[in-house]
C-alpha positions as CSV (number, residue, x, y, z in Angstrom):
1,M,1.3,1.3,-1.2
2,L,4.2,-1.1,-0.5
3,R,4.7,-1.7,-4.2
4,F,4.5,2.1,-5.0
5,H,7.1,3.0,-2.4
6,E,9.5,0.1,-3.2
7,G,12.9,1.5,-3.9
8,A,12.2,4.7,-2.0
9,A,12.6,3.3,1.5
10,V,15.2,0.6,0.8
11,E,16.5,0.3,4.4
12,K,13.0,0.1,5.9
13,Y,12.0,-2.6,3.4
14,V,15.2,-4.6,4.2
15,R,14.3,-4.4,7.9
16,L,10.7,-5.4,7.3
17,R,11.8,-8.4,5.4
18,Q,14.2,-9.3,8.2
19,V,11.7,-9.1,11.0
20,M,9.2,-11.1,8.9
21,G,11.7,-13.8,8.4
22,L,11.8,-13.3,4.6
23,K,14.7,-13.7,2.3
24,A,16.5,-10.6,0.9
25,G,14.6,-9.3,-2.1
26,A,11.4,-11.3,-1.2
27,D,8.1,-9.8,-2.4
28,L,7.2,-7.9,0.7
29,A,3.7,-6.8,-0.5
30,G,2.9,-10.4,-1.4
31,A,4.0,-11.6,2.0
32,I,1.8,-9.0,3.7
33,Q,-1.1,-10.1,1.4
34,D,-0.5,-13.8,2.4
35,L,-0.5,-12.7,6.1
36,N,-3.8,-10.8,5.6
37,N,-5.3,-13.8,3.9
38,A,-4.3,-16.1,6.7
39,I,-6.0,-13.9,9.3
40,G,-9.1,-13.1,7.3
41,I,-8.5,-9.6,6.1
42,S,-10.2,-8.9,2.7
43,A,-8.0,-9.2,-0.3
44,N,-9.0,-5.9,-1.9
45,L,-11.1,-2.8,-1.4
46,T,-13.9,-4.2,-3.5
47,A,-14.3,-7.0,-1.0
48,M,-14.6,-4.3,1.7
49,G,-17.5,-2.6,-0.2
50,L,-15.6,0.2,-2.0
51,D,-15.8,0.8,-5.7
52,A,-14.4,3.3,-8.3
53,T,-16.9,6.0,-7.4
54,D,-15.3,6.2,-3.9
55,G,-11.9,7.0,-5.4
56,S,-12.1,10.8,-5.7
57,G,-13.1,11.3,-2.1
58,I,-10.4,9.0,-0.9
59,V,-7.8,10.7,-3.0
60,D,-8.8,14.1,-1.7
61,Y,-8.6,12.8,1.9
62,A,-5.2,11.2,1.3
63,L,-3.8,14.5,0.0
64,K,-4.9,16.3,3.2
65,D,-3.9,13.5,5.6
66,L,-0.7,14.2,7.6
67,A,0.6,10.8,6.7
68,H,0.8,12.1,3.1
69,F,3.7,14.3,4.0
70,G,5.7,11.4,5.5
71,N,5.6,9.2,2.4
72,P,9.0,7.9,1.4
73,R,8.2,8.8,-2.2
74,P,6.1,12.0,-3.0
75,M,2.6,11.2,-4.3
76,S,0.4,13.2,-6.5
77,A,-3.4,12.9,-6.8
78,D,-2.8,10.8,-9.9
79,D,-0.5,8.5,-8.0
80,Y,-3.1,8.0,-5.2
81,A,-5.8,7.3,-7.9
82,K,-3.6,4.7,-9.5
83,V,-2.8,3.0,-6.2
84,Y,-6.6,3.1,-5.3
85,Q,-7.6,1.5,-8.7
86,T,-5.0,-1.2,-8.2
87,A,-6.3,-1.9,-4.7
88,L,-9.8,-2.4,-6.0
């Protein structure tokens, strides 16, 4: 999601980089992945036991979730499906 919303929440991304001690323009999503790796969080959804067959239910849920309406960039069902596939 961080990569999808890059450019739509510029000030928030600048602030996140600052509080994480990253340089301006640093790969924020990559830094979060490095942090996750360091503390033992799975690298992808497949490692968590999900697969492509779970996608439609997750997309349906995401579209109904209240957080959907607060996204910095509007997301369609196709957008969520692409993000999910990338996260596998």
